[in-house]
PDB file of N, CA, C and O in Angstrom:
ATOM      1  N   MET A   1      83.149 108.656 103.208  1.00  0.00           N
ATOM      2  CA  MET A   1      83.190 107.002 102.326  1.00  0.00           C
ATOM      3  C   MET A   1      82.004 106.274 102.026  1.00  0.00           C
ATOM      4  O   MET A   1      81.031 106.079 102.755  1.00  0.00           O
ATOM      5  N   ALA A   2      82.211 105.901 100.866  1.00  0.00           N
ATOM      6  CA  ALA A   2      81.022 104.957 100.889  1.00  0.00           C
ATOM      7  C   ALA A   2      80.930 103.880 101.404  1.00  0.00           C
ATOM      8  O   ALA A   2      79.873 103.442 101.860  1.00  0.00           O
ATOM      9  N   THR A   3      82.180 103.192 101.416  1.00  0.00           N
ATOM     10  CA  THR A   3      82.299 101.602 102.451  1.00  0.00           C
ATOM     11  C   THR A   3      82.427 102.106 103.797  1.00  0.00           C
ATOM     12  O   THR A   3      82.786 103.251 104.070  1.00  0.00           O
ATOM     13  N   LYS A   4      82.214 101.482 104.374  1.00  0.00           N
ATOM     14  CA  LYS A   4      82.147 101.339 105.950  1.00  0.00           C
ATOM     15  C   LYS A   4      83.687 100.652 106.157  1.00  0.00           C
ATOM     16  O   LYS A   4      83.887  99.572 105.601  1.00  0.00           O
ATOM     17  N   ARG A   5      85.012 101.405 107.123  1.00  0.00           N
ATOM     18  CA  ARG A   5      86.096 100.987 107.437  1.00  0.00           C
ATOM     19  C   ARG A   5      85.793 100.112 108.365  1.00  0.00           C
ATOM     20  O   ARG A   5      84.738 100.255 108.983  1.00  0.00           O
ATOM     21  N   ILE A   6      86.672  99.014 108.652  1.00  0.00           N
ATOM     22  CA  ILE A   6      87.134  98.655 109.872  1.00  0.00           C
ATOM     23  C   ILE A   6      87.946  99.409 110.707  1.00  0.00           C
ATOM     24  O   ILE A   6      88.457 100.513 110.515  1.00  0.00           O
ATOM     25  N   ALA A   7      88.007  98.457 111.924  1.00  0.00           N
ATOM     26  CA  ALA A   7      88.215  99.384 112.999  1.00  0.00           C
ATOM     27  C   ALA A   7      89.814  98.874 113.041  1.00  0.00           C
ATOM     28  O   ALA A   7      90.242  97.760 112.741  1.00  0.00           O
ATOM     29  N   MET A   8      90.668 100.217 113.579  1.00  0.00           N
ATOM     30  CA  MET A   8      91.730 100.049 113.006  1.00  0.00           C
ATOM     31  C   MET A   8      92.794  99.223 113.900  1.00  0.00           C
ATOM     32  O   MET A   8      94.002  99.099 113.698  1.00  0.00           O
ATOM     33  N   ARG A   9      91.865  98.600 115.130  1.00  0.00           N
ATOM     34  CA  ARG A   9      93.027  97.016 116.032  1.00  0.00           C
ATOM     35  C   ARG A   9      92.847  95.776 114.839  1.00  0.00           C
ATOM     36  O   ARG A   9      93.634  94.885 114.518  1.00  0.00           O
ATOM     37  N   GLN A  10      91.402  96.126 114.301  1.00  0.00           N
ATOM     38  CA  GLN A  10      91.104  94.965 113.064  1.00  0.00           C
ATOM     39  C   GLN A  10      91.988  94.794 111.853  1.00  0.00           C
ATOM     40  O   GLN A  10      92.392  93.698 111.467  1.00  0.00           O
ATOM     41  N   LEU A  11      92.280  96.023 111.244  1.00  0.00           N
ATOM     42  CA  LEU A  11      92.670  96.248 110.062  1.00  0.00           C
ATOM     43  C   LEU A  11      94.428  95.687 110.705  1.00  0.00           C
ATOM     44  O   LEU A  11      94.932  94.805 110.010  1.00  0.00           O
ATOM     45  N   ARG A  12      94.976  95.997 111.495  1.00  0.00           N
ATOM     46  CA  ARG A  12      96.440  95.816 111.849  1.00  0.00           C
ATOM     47  C   ARG A  12      96.396  94.223 112.119  1.00  0.00           C
ATOM     48  O   ARG A  12      97.365  93.543 111.782  1.00  0.00           O
ATOM     49  N   GLU A  13      95.132  93.560 112.803  1.00  0.00           N
ATOM     50  CA  GLU A  13      95.543  92.541 113.074  1.00  0.00           C
ATOM     51  C   GLU A  13      95.245  91.478 111.731  1.00  0.00           C
ATOM     52  O   GLU A  13      95.804  90.381 111.706  1.00  0.00           O
ATOM     53  N   ILE A  14      94.211  91.957 110.506  1.00  0.00           N
ATOM     54  CA  ILE A  14      94.213  90.689 109.415  1.00  0.00           C
ATOM     55  C   ILE A  14      95.870  91.371 108.643  1.00  0.00           C
ATOM     56  O   ILE A  14      96.613  90.499 108.193  1.00  0.00           O
ATOM     57  N   LEU A  15      96.242  92.503 108.556  1.00  0.00           N
ATOM     58  CA  LEU A  15      97.409  92.498 108.052  1.00  0.00           C
ATOM     59  C   LEU A  15      98.723  91.447 108.936  1.00  0.00           C
ATOM     60  O   LEU A  15      99.590  90.822 108.326  1.00  0.00           O
ATOM     61  N   ARG A  16      98.618  91.465 110.012  1.00  0.00           N
ATOM     62  CA  ARG A  16      99.428  90.769 110.550  1.00  0.00           C
ATOM     63  C   ARG A  16      99.115  89.294 110.321  1.00  0.00           C
ATOM     64  O   ARG A  16     100.062  88.516 110.213  1.00  0.00           O
ATOM     65  N   LEU A  17      98.137  88.946 110.257  1.00  0.00           N
ATOM     66  CA  LEU A  17      97.766  87.515 110.060  1.00  0.00           C
ATOM     67  C   LEU A  17      97.832  87.189 108.793  1.00  0.00           C
ATOM     68  O   LEU A  17      97.895  86.014 108.429  1.00  0.00           O
ATOM     69  N   ARG A  18      97.826  88.257 107.933  1.00  0.00           N
ATOM     70  CA  ARG A  18      97.872  87.394 106.416  1.00  0.00           C
ATOM     71  C   ARG A  18      99.929  87.982 106.088  1.00  0.00           C
ATOM     72  O   ARG A  18     100.578  87.409 105.213  1.00  0.00           O
ATOM     73  N   LEU A  19     100.368  88.771 106.694  1.00  0.00           N
ATOM     74  CA  LEU A  19     101.629  89.588 106.007  1.00  0.00           C
ATOM     75  C   LEU A  19     102.604  87.925 106.840  1.00  0.00           C
ATOM     76  O   LEU A  19     103.426  87.202 106.276  1.00  0.00           O
ATOM     77  N   HIS A  20     102.143  87.832 108.088  1.00  0.00           N
ATOM     78  CA  HIS A  20     103.603  87.619 109.281  1.00  0.00           C
ATOM     79  C   HIS A  20     102.848  86.179 109.113  1.00  0.00           C
ATOM     80  O   HIS A  20     103.446  85.370 108.403  1.00  0.00           O
ATOM     81  N   ALA A  21     101.722  85.803 109.628  1.00  0.00           N
ATOM     82  CA  ALA A  21     101.264  84.775 110.103  1.00  0.00           C
ATOM     83  C   ALA A  21     101.270  83.472 108.844  1.00  0.00           C
ATOM     84  O   ALA A  21     101.623  82.293 108.862  1.00  0.00           O
ATOM     85  N   LYS A  22     100.696  84.364 107.810  1.00  0.00           N
ATOM     86  CA  LYS A  22     100.747  83.138 106.680  1.00  0.00           C
ATOM     87  C   LYS A  22      99.089  82.924 106.235  1.00  0.00           C
ATOM     88  O   LYS A  22      98.776  82.317 105.211  1.00  0.00           O
ATOM     89  N   LEU A  23      98.256  83.426 107.021  1.00  0.00           N
ATOM     90  CA  LEU A  23      97.457  82.784 107.415  1.00  0.00           C
ATOM     91  C   LEU A  23      96.249  82.591 106.189  1.00  0.00           C
ATOM     92  O   LEU A  23      96.277  83.770 105.836  1.00  0.00           O
ATOM     93  N   SER A  24      95.229  81.982 105.296  1.00  0.00           N
ATOM     94  CA  SER A  24      94.431  82.330 104.336  1.00  0.00           C
ATOM     95  C   SER A  24      93.771  83.265 104.342  1.00  0.00           C
ATOM     96  O   SER A  24      93.928  83.828 105.426  1.00  0.00           O
ATOM     97  N   MET A  25      92.853  83.959 103.518  1.00  0.00           N
ATOM     98  CA  MET A  25      91.815  84.821 103.599  1.00  0.00           C
ATOM     99  C   MET A  25      90.813  84.609 104.199  1.00  0.00           C
ATOM    100  O   MET A  25      90.283  85.419 104.960  1.00  0.00           O
ATOM    101  N   ARG A  26      90.335  83.297 103.903  1.00  0.00           N
ATOM    102  CA  ARG A  26      88.904  82.359 104.784  1.00  0.00           C
ATOM    103  C   ARG A  26      89.144  82.218 106.110  1.00  0.00           C
ATOM    104  O   ARG A  26      88.219  82.124 106.916  1.00  0.00           O
ATOM    105  N   GLN A  27      90.756  82.182 106.553  1.00  0.00           N
ATOM    106  CA  GLN A  27      91.052  81.562 108.032  1.00  0.00           C
ATOM    107  C   GLN A  27      90.991  82.967 108.407  1.00  0.00           C
ATOM    108  O   GLN A  27      90.386  83.289 109.430  1.00  0.00           O
ATOM    109  N   ILE A  28      91.459  83.672 107.807  1.00  0.00           N
ATOM    110  CA  ILE A  28      91.191  85.252 108.622  1.00  0.00           C
ATOM    111  C   ILE A  28      89.682  85.445 108.732  1.00  0.00           C
ATOM    112  O   ILE A  28      88.956  85.141 109.678  1.00  0.00           O
ATOM    113  N   LYS A  29      89.499  85.767 108.072  1.00  0.00           N
ATOM    114  CA  LYS A  29      87.725  85.816 108.301  1.00  0.00           C
ATOM    115  C   LYS A  29      86.772  84.997 109.282  1.00  0.00           C
ATOM    116  O   LYS A  29      85.801  85.526 109.823  1.00  0.00           O
ATOM    117  N   ASP A  30      87.136  83.636 109.471  1.00  0.00           N
ATOM    118  CA  ASP A  30      86.877  82.853 110.853  1.00  0.00           C
ATOM    119  C   ASP A  30      87.477  83.312 111.794  1.00  0.00           C
ATOM    120  O   ASP A  30      86.822  83.295 112.836  1.00  0.00           O
ATOM    121  N   SER A  31      88.708  83.822 111.880  1.00  0.00           N
ATOM    122  CA  SER A  31      89.435  84.304 112.788  1.00  0.00           C
ATOM    123  C   SER A  31      88.363  85.462 113.395  1.00  0.00           C
ATOM    124  O   SER A  31      87.800  85.385 114.487  1.00  0.00           O
ATOM    125  N   LEU A  32      88.264  86.250 112.684  1.00  0.00           N
ATOM    126  CA  LEU A  32      88.108  87.910 113.091  1.00  0.00           C
ATOM    127  C   LEU A  32      86.612  87.948 112.948  1.00  0.00           C
ATOM    128  O   LEU A  32      86.161  88.881 113.613  1.00  0.00           O
ATOM    129  N   ARG A  33      85.960  87.470 112.506  1.00  0.00           N
ATOM    130  CA  ARG A  33      84.361  87.478 112.073  1.00  0.00           C
ATOM    131  C   ARG A  33      84.048  88.518 111.015  1.00  0.00           C
ATOM    132  O   ARG A  33      83.094  89.283 111.159  1.00  0.00           O
ATOM    133  N   LEU A  34      84.960  88.559 109.791  1.00  0.00           N
ATOM    134  CA  LEU A  34      84.629  90.117 109.422  1.00  0.00           C
ATOM    135  C   LEU A  34      84.515  89.236 108.339  1.00  0.00           C
ATOM    136  O   LEU A  34      84.817  88.042 108.339  1.00  0.00           O
ATOM    137  N   SER A  35      83.826  90.245 106.942  1.00  0.00           N
ATOM    138  CA  SER A  35      83.454  89.528 105.863  1.00  0.00           C
ATOM    139  C   SER A  35      85.044  89.529 104.689  1.00  0.00           C
ATOM    140  O   SER A  35      86.015  90.286 104.676  1.00  0.00           O
ATOM    141  N   LEU A  36      84.863  88.908 104.246  1.00  0.00           N
ATOM    142  CA  LEU A  36      85.810  88.222 103.218  1.00  0.00           C
ATOM    143  C   LEU A  36      86.159  89.291 102.266  1.00  0.00           C
ATOM    144  O   LEU A  36      87.332  89.389 101.907  1.00  0.00           O
ATOM    145  N   GLY A  37      85.067  90.280 101.721  1.00  0.00           N
ATOM    146  CA  GLY A  37      85.557  91.575 101.237  1.00  0.00           C
ATOM    147  C   GLY A  37      86.202  92.040 101.744  1.00  0.00           C
ATOM    148  O   GLY A  37      87.365  92.056 101.341  1.00  0.00           O
ATOM    149  N   ALA A  38      85.742  92.872 103.246  1.00  0.00           N
ATOM    150  CA  ALA A  38      86.797  93.450 104.114  1.00  0.00           C
ATOM    151  C   ALA A  38      87.981  93.323 104.403  1.00  0.00           C
ATOM    152  O   ALA A  38      88.713  94.108 105.006  1.00  0.00           O
ATOM    153  N   ILE A  39      88.252  92.069 103.867  1.00  0.00           N
ATOM    154  CA  ILE A  39      90.087  91.379 104.515  1.00  0.00           C
ATOM    155  C   ILE A  39      90.486  91.515 103.340  1.00  0.00           C
ATOM    156  O   ILE A  39      91.634  91.895 103.107  1.00  0.00           O
ATOM    157  N   GLN A  40      89.590  91.221 102.361  1.00  0.00           N
ATOM    158  CA  GLN A  40      90.544  91.273 100.929  1.00  0.00           C
ATOM    159  C   GLN A  40      90.470  92.836 100.275  1.00  0.00           C
ATOM    160  O   GLN A  40      91.182  93.006  99.285  1.00  0.00           O
ATOM    161  N   LYS A  41      89.851  93.730 100.638  1.00  0.00           N
ATOM    162  CA  LYS A  41      90.075  95.215 100.526  1.00  0.00           C
ATOM    163  C   LYS A  41      91.822  95.846 101.271  1.00  0.00           C
ATOM    164  O   LYS A  41      92.869  96.424 100.981  1.00  0.00           O
ATOM    165  N   ALA A  42      91.075  95.194 102.358  1.00  0.00           N
ATOM    166  CA  ALA A  42      92.579  95.697 103.036  1.00  0.00           C
ATOM    167  C   ALA A  42      93.925  95.018 102.842  1.00  0.00           C
ATOM    168  O   ALA A  42      94.948  95.698 102.932  1.00  0.00           O
ATOM    169  N   VAL A  43      93.984  93.756 102.590  1.00  0.00           N
ATOM    170  CA  VAL A  43      94.869  92.943 101.766  1.00  0.00           C
ATOM    171  C   VAL A  43      95.404  93.356 100.495  1.00  0.00           C
ATOM    172  O   VAL A  43      96.519  93.287  99.979  1.00  0.00           O
ATOM    173  N   SER A  44      94.489  93.721 100.207  1.00  0.00           N
ATOM    174  CA  SER A  44      94.898  94.472  98.505  1.00  0.00           C
ATOM    175  C   SER A  44      95.543  95.865  98.746  1.00  0.00           C
ATOM    176  O   SER A  44      96.574  96.164  98.143  1.00  0.00           O
ATOM    177  N   LYS A  45      94.993  96.662  99.558  1.00  0.00           N
ATOM    178  CA  LYS A  45      95.428  98.193  99.616  1.00  0.00           C
ATOM    179  C   LYS A  45      97.281  97.742 100.319  1.00  0.00           C
ATOM    180  O   LYS A  45      98.203  98.549 100.206  1.00  0.00           O
ATOM    181  N   ALA A  46      97.397  96.830 100.760  1.00  0.00           N
ATOM    182  CA  ALA A  46      98.390  96.548 101.616  1.00  0.00           C
ATOM    183  C   ALA A  46      99.539  96.652 100.133  1.00  0.00           C
ATOM    184  O   ALA A  46     100.480  97.387  99.832  1.00  0.00           O
ATOM    185  N   GLU A  47      98.868  95.535  99.511  1.00  0.00           N
ATOM    186  CA  GLU A  47      99.929  94.929  98.839  1.00  0.00           C
ATOM    187  C   GLU A  47     100.356  95.684  97.326  1.00  0.00           C
ATOM    188  O   GLU A  47     101.373  95.463  96.668  1.00  0.00           O
ATOM    189  N   GLU A  48      99.196  96.677  96.995  1.00  0.00           N
ATOM    190  CA  GLU A  48      98.848  98.043  96.481  1.00  0.00           C
ATOM    191  C   GLU A  48     100.350  98.502  96.402  1.00  0.00           C
ATOM    192  O   GLU A  48     101.294  98.237  95.658  1.00  0.00           O
ATOM    193  N   LEU A  49     100.154  99.316  97.510  1.00  0.00           N
ATOM    194  CA  LEU A  49     101.463 100.329  98.541  1.00  0.00           C
ATOM    195  C   LEU A  49     102.829  99.026  98.744  1.00  0.00           C
ATOM    196  O   LEU A  49     103.973  99.420  98.975  1.00  0.00           O
ATOM    197  N   ASP A  50     102.686  98.307  98.687  1.00  0.00           N
ATOM    198  CA  ASP A  50     103.696  97.343  98.651  1.00  0.00           C
ATOM    199  C   ASP A  50     104.358  97.527  99.984  1.00  0.00           C
ATOM    200  O   ASP A  50     105.495  97.999  99.967  1.00  0.00           O
ATOM    201  N   LEU A  51     103.705  97.162 101.363  1.00  0.00           N
ATOM    202  CA  LEU A  51     103.716  97.354 102.767  1.00  0.00           C
ATOM    203  C   LEU A  51     104.116  95.791 102.478  1.00  0.00           C
ATOM    204  O   LEU A  51     103.708  94.997 101.631  1.00  0.00           O
ATOM    205  N   HIS A  52     105.280  95.652 103.748  1.00  0.00           N
ATOM    206  CA  HIS A  52     105.130  94.462 104.216  1.00  0.00           C
ATOM    207  C   HIS A  52     105.259  94.272 105.638  1.00  0.00           C
ATOM    208  O   HIS A  52     105.665  95.323 106.133  1.00  0.00           O
ATOM    209  N   TRP A  53     105.085  93.381 106.496  1.00  0.00           N
ATOM    210  CA  TRP A  53     104.713  93.397 107.981  1.00  0.00           C
ATOM    211  C   TRP A  53     105.807  94.382 108.721  1.00  0.00           C
ATOM    212  O   TRP A  53     105.342  95.136 109.576  1.00  0.00           O
ATOM    213  N   ASP A  54     107.054  94.430 108.494  1.00  0.00           N
ATOM    214  CA  ASP A  54     108.223  94.746 108.920  1.00  0.00           C
ATOM    215  C   ASP A  54     107.836  96.134 108.934  1.00  0.00           C
ATOM    216  O   ASP A  54     108.257  96.774 109.897  1.00  0.00           O
ATOM    217  N   THR A  55     106.975  96.884 107.901  1.00  0.00           N
ATOM    218  CA  THR A  55     107.076  98.397 107.632  1.00  0.00           C
ATOM    219  C   THR A  55     105.796  98.522 108.492  1.00  0.00           C
ATOM    220  O   THR A  55     105.800  99.432 109.321  1.00  0.00           O
ATOM    221  N   ILE A  56     104.580  97.645 108.398  1.00  0.00           N
ATOM    222  CA  ILE A  56     103.619  97.500 109.335  1.00  0.00           C
ATOM    223  C   ILE A  56     103.729  97.970 110.542  1.00  0.00           C
ATOM    224  O   ILE A  56     103.236  98.982 111.040  1.00  0.00           O
ATOM    225  N   GLU A  57     104.415  97.160 110.985  1.00  0.00           N
ATOM    226  CA  GLU A  57     104.748  96.942 112.646  1.00  0.00           C
ATOM    227  C   GLU A  57     105.183  98.328 112.853  1.00  0.00           C
ATOM    228  O   GLU A  57     104.223  98.798 113.463  1.00  0.00           O
ATOM    229  N   GLN A  58     106.088  99.317 112.712  1.00  0.00           N
ATOM    230  CA  GLN A  58     106.882 100.189 112.739  1.00  0.00           C
ATOM    231  C   GLN A  58     105.816 101.212 112.579  1.00  0.00           C
ATOM    232  O   GLN A  58     105.972 102.040 113.477  1.00  0.00           O
ATOM    233  N   LEU A  59     104.639 101.566 111.710  1.00  0.00           N
ATOM    234  CA  LEU A  59     103.696 102.262 112.029  1.00  0.00           C
ATOM    235  C   LEU A  59     102.957 102.736 113.134  1.00  0.00           C
ATOM    236  O   LEU A  59     102.480 101.745 113.687  1.00  0.00           O
ATOM    237  N   ASP A  60     102.617 103.804 113.748  1.00  0.00           N
ATOM    238  CA  ASP A  60     101.349 103.806 114.521  1.00  0.00           C
ATOM    239  C   ASP A  60      99.913 103.997 113.704  1.00  0.00           C
ATOM    240  O   ASP A  60      99.657 104.206 112.518  1.00  0.00           O
ATOM    241  N   ASN A  61      99.173 103.843 114.785  1.00  0.00           N
ATOM    242  CA  ASN A  61      97.645 103.992 114.079  1.00  0.00           C
ATOM    243  C   ASN A  61      97.027 104.791 113.137  1.00  0.00           C
ATOM    244  O   ASN A  61      96.109 104.563 112.350  1.00  0.00           O
ATOM    245  N   THR A  62      97.961 106.157 113.450  1.00  0.00           N
ATOM    246  CA  THR A  62      97.272 107.161 112.420  1.00  0.00           C
ATOM    247  C   THR A  62      98.176 106.687 111.446  1.00  0.00           C
ATOM    248  O   THR A  62      97.561 106.300 110.452  1.00  0.00           O
ATOM    249  N   GLN A  63      99.239 106.584 111.362  1.00  0.00           N
ATOM    250  CA  GLN A  63     100.128 106.438 110.105  1.00  0.00           C
ATOM    251  C   GLN A  63      99.875 105.150 109.043  1.00  0.00           C
ATOM    252  O   GLN A  63      99.961 105.217 107.816  1.00  0.00           O
ATOM    253  N   LEU A  64      99.604 104.182 109.697  1.00  0.00           N
ATOM    254  CA  LEU A  64      98.614 102.994 109.205  1.00  0.00           C
ATOM    255  C   LEU A  64      97.550 103.338 108.496  1.00  0.00           C
ATOM    256  O   LEU A  64      97.423 103.083 107.299  1.00  0.00           O
ATOM    257  N   ALA A  65      96.603 104.024 109.295  1.00  0.00           N
ATOM    258  CA  ALA A  65      95.319 104.480 108.742  1.00  0.00           C
ATOM    259  C   ALA A  65      95.587 105.728 107.596  1.00  0.00           C
ATOM    260  O   ALA A  65      95.075 105.748 106.477  1.00  0.00           O
ATOM    261  N   ALA A  66      96.165 106.372 107.942  1.00  0.00           N
ATOM    262  CA  ALA A  66      96.611 107.394 106.480  1.00  0.00           C
ATOM    263  C   ALA A  66      97.065 106.869 105.284  1.00  0.00           C
ATOM    264  O   ALA A  66      96.805 107.470 104.242  1.00  0.00           O
ATOM    265  N   LYS A  67      97.895 105.532 105.266  1.00  0.00           N
ATOM    266  CA  LYS A  67      98.352 105.105 104.452  1.00  0.00           C
ATOM    267  C   LYS A  67      96.791 104.084 103.300  1.00  0.00           C
ATOM    268  O   LYS A  67      96.469 104.239 102.122  1.00  0.00           O
ATOM    269  N   ILE A  68      96.274 103.212 104.296  1.00  0.00           N
ATOM    270  CA  ILE A  68      95.183 102.185 104.076  1.00  0.00           C
ATOM    271  C   ILE A  68      93.684 103.332 103.781  1.00  0.00           C
ATOM    272  O   ILE A  68      93.118 103.183 102.697  1.00  0.00           O
ATOM    273  N   TYR A  69      93.274 104.119 104.493  1.00  0.00           N
ATOM    274  CA  TYR A  69      92.658 104.781 104.132  1.00  0.00           C
ATOM    275  C   TYR A  69      92.912 106.644 104.102  1.00  0.00           C
ATOM    276  O   TYR A  69      92.495 107.427 104.956  1.00  0.00           O
ATOM    277  N   PRO A  70      93.712 106.991 102.851  1.00  0.00           N
ATOM    278  CA  PRO A  70      94.308 107.919 102.413  1.00  0.00           C
ATOM    279  C   PRO A  70      93.007 109.468 102.433  1.00  0.00           C
ATOM    280  O   PRO A  70      93.357 110.584 102.818  1.00  0.00           O
ATOM    281  N   GLN A  71      91.786 109.199 102.012  1.00  0.00           N
ATOM    282  CA  GLN A  71      91.008 110.085 101.904  1.00  0.00           C
ATOM    283  C   GLN A  71      90.054 110.013 102.594  1.00  0.00           C
ATOM    284  O   GLN A  71      89.063 110.571 102.123  1.00  0.00           O
ATOM    285  N   ALA A  72      89.888 109.374 103.890  1.00  0.00           N
ATOM    286  CA  ALA A  72      88.992 109.120 104.979  1.00  0.00           C
ATOM    287  C   ALA A  72      89.088 110.602 106.044  1.00  0.00           C
ATOM    288  O   ALA A  72      88.175 111.355 106.381  1.00  0.00           O
ATOM    289  N   ASP A  73      90.314 110.639 106.330  1.00  0.00           N
ATOM    290  CA  ASP A  73      90.231 111.780 107.164  1.00  0.00           C
ATOM    291  C   ASP A  73      90.158 113.289 106.672  1.00  0.00           C
ATOM    292  O   ASP A  73      90.614 114.236 107.312  1.00  0.00           O
ATOM    293  N   SER A  74      89.636 113.360 105.666  1.00  0.00           N
ATOM    294  CA  SER A  74      89.498 114.204 104.553  1.00  0.00           C
ATOM    295  C   SER A  74      88.690 115.176 105.381  1.00  0.00           C
ATOM    296  O   SER A  74      89.240 116.277 105.388  1.00  0.00           O
ATOM    297  N   VAL A  75      87.457 115.138 106.150  1.00  0.00           N
ATOM    298  CA  VAL A  75      86.361 115.122 106.203  1.00  0.00           C
ATOM    299  C   VAL A  75      86.299 114.900 107.834  1.00  0.00           C
ATOM    300  O   VAL A  75      86.253 113.728 108.207  1.00  0.00           O
ATOM    301  N   LYS A  76      86.293 115.961 108.859  1.00  0.00           N
ATOM    302  CA  LYS A  76      86.923 115.181 110.291  1.00  0.00           C
ATOM    303  C   LYS A  76      85.196 115.231 111.143  1.00  0.00           C
ATOM    304  O   LYS A  76      84.636 116.324 111.057  1.00  0.00           O
ATOM    305  N   SER A  77      84.615 114.383 111.721  1.00  0.00           N
ATOM    306  CA  SER A  77      83.627 114.386 112.185  1.00  0.00           C
ATOM    307  C   SER A  77      83.219 115.217 113.294  1.00  0.00           C
ATOM    308  O   SER A  77      82.059 115.294 113.699  1.00  0.00           O
ATOM    309  N   SER A  78      84.168 115.810 113.751  1.00  0.00           N
ATOM    310  CA  SER A  78      84.162 116.499 114.447  1.00  0.00           C
ATOM    311  C   SER A  78      83.526 118.338 114.135  1.00  0.00           C
ATOM    312  O   SER A  78      83.160 119.102 115.028  1.00  0.00           O
ATOM    313  N   THR A  79      83.557 118.608 112.843  1.00  0.00           N
ATOM    314  CA  THR A  79      83.040 119.427 111.723  1.00  0.00           C
ATOM    315  C   THR A  79      81.465 119.410 112.048  1.00  0.00           C
ATOM    316  O   THR A  79      80.743 120.406 112.077  1.00  0.00           O
ATOM    317  N   LYS A  80      81.145 118.321 112.244  1.00  0.00           N
ATOM    318  CA  LYS A  80      79.775 118.005 111.504  1.00  0.00           C
ATOM    319  C   LYS A  80      78.942 118.785 113.023  1.00  0.00           C
ATOM    320  O   LYS A  80      79.329 118.844 114.190  1.00  0.00           O
ATOM    321  N   VAL A  81      77.738 119.276 112.385  1.00  0.00           N
ATOM    322  CA  VAL A  81      76.557 120.135 113.437  1.00  0.00           C
ATOM    323  C   VAL A  81      75.449 119.293 113.760  1.00  0.00           C
ATOM    324  O   VAL A  81      74.834 118.783 112.823  1.00  0.00           O
ATOM    325  N   LEU A  82      75.048 119.034 115.102  1.00  0.00           N
ATOM    326  CA  LEU A  82      74.234 118.054 115.529  1.00  0.00           C
ATOM    327  C   LEU A  82      72.987 119.374 115.635  1.00  0.00           C
ATOM    328  O   LEU A  82      73.096 120.493 116.136  1.00  0.00           O
ATOM    329  N   PRO A  83      72.036 118.847 115.083  1.00  0.00           N
ATOM    330  CA  PRO A  83      70.459 119.540 115.000  1.00  0.00           C
ATOM    331  C   PRO A  83      69.962 119.826 116.296  1.00  0.00           C
ATOM    332  O   PRO A  83      70.200 119.175 117.313  1.00  0.00           O
ATOM    333  N   ASP A  84      69.239 120.865 116.196  1.00  0.00           N
ATOM    334  CA  ASP A  84      68.650 121.592 117.648  1.00  0.00           C
ATOM    335  C   ASP A  84      67.676 121.050 118.069  1.00  0.00           C
ATOM    336  O   ASP A  84      66.674 121.765 118.105  1.00  0.00           O
ATOM    337  N   TRP A  85      67.545 119.787 118.496  1.00  0.00           N
ATOM    338  CA  TRP A  85      66.438 118.638 118.790  1.00  0.00           C
ATOM    339  C   TRP A  85      65.283 119.512 119.385  1.00  0.00           C
ATOM    340  O   TRP A  85      64.177 119.274 118.902  1.00  0.00           O
ATOM    341  N   VAL A  86      65.346 120.524 120.391  1.00  0.00           N
ATOM    342  CA  VAL A  86      64.353 121.163 120.817  1.00  0.00           C
ATOM    343  C   VAL A  86      63.520 121.731 119.834  1.00  0.00           C
ATOM    344  O   VAL A  86      62.300 121.713 120.000  1.00  0.00           O
ATOM    345  N   GLU A  87      64.185 122.392 118.516  1.00  0.00           N
ATOM    346  CA  GLU A  87      63.520 123.141 117.371  1.00  0.00           C
ATOM    347  C   GLU A  87      62.720 121.859 116.376  1.00  0.00           C
ATOM    348  O   GLU A  87      61.661 121.938 115.753  1.00  0.00           O
ATOM    349  N   VAL A  88      63.555 120.844 116.493  1.00  0.00           N
ATOM    350  CA  VAL A  88      63.346 119.814 115.591  1.00  0.00           C
ATOM    351  C   VAL A  88      61.496 118.888 116.175  1.00  0.00           C
ATOM    352  O   VAL A  88      60.623 118.432 115.437  1.00  0.00           O
ATOM    353  N   TYR A  89      61.545 118.947 117.907  1.00  0.00           N
ATOM    354  CA  TYR A  89      60.597 118.665 118.202  1.00  0.00           C
ATOM    355  C   TYR A  89      59.402 119.532 118.181  1.00  0.00           C
ATOM    356  O   TYR A  89      58.303 119.082 117.855  1.00  0.00           O
ATOM    357  N   GLN A  90      59.555 120.548 118.462  1.00  0.00           N
ATOM    358  CA  GLN A  90      58.800 121.684 118.272  1.00  0.00           C
ATOM    359  C   GLN A  90      57.985 122.035 116.930  1.00  0.00           C
ATOM    360  O   GLN A  90      56.963 122.721 116.947  1.00  0.00           O
ATOM    361  N   GLU A  91      58.480 121.557 115.910  1.00  0.00           N
ATOM    362  CA  GLU A  91      58.038 121.424 114.431  1.00  0.00           C
ATOM    363  C   GLU A  91      57.440 120.333 114.313  1.00  0.00           C
ATOM    364  O   GLU A  91      56.362 120.245 113.725  1.00  0.00           O
ATOM    365  N   LEU A  92      58.069 119.302 114.874  1.00  0.00           N
ATOM    366  CA  LEU A  92      57.023 118.172 114.823  1.00  0.00           C
ATOM    367  C   LEU A  92      55.931 117.939 116.032  1.00  0.00           C
ATOM    368  O   LEU A  92      55.656 116.868 116.572  1.00  0.00           O
ATOM    369  N   GLN A  93      55.490 118.990 116.253  1.00  0.00           N
ATOM    370  CA  GLN A  93      54.430 119.113 117.326  1.00  0.00           C
ATOM    371  C   GLN A  93      53.504 120.132 116.088  1.00  0.00           C
ATOM    372  O   GLN A  93      52.313 119.824 116.143  1.00  0.00           O
ATOM    373  N   ILE A  94      53.623 120.606 115.631  1.00  0.00           N
ATOM    374  CA  ILE A  94      52.492 121.306 114.843  1.00  0.00           C
ATOM    375  C   ILE A  94      51.602 120.699 114.171  1.00  0.00           C
ATOM    376  O   ILE A  94      50.736 121.338 113.573  1.00  0.00           O
TER     377      ILE A  94
END
């Protein structure tokens, strides 16, 4: 994914502050110390999906992530292979 995802706890808090507490984007930015763009993207995606706080509150973190970031889990990080650091070190010694 090209853009950095915000933490799930922060995503849920952004949506709670916007949809339930009715705070402005700037108030949320100041409260959570996140970029305005990240907040706008999360809120826009929730609005695009017609998600309301009552619905979000009943979703667990996995379900919420699947709705907001559906393409993010297409490649699991556990499938990545770490380099053989001994071999890398030996190659650098040449």
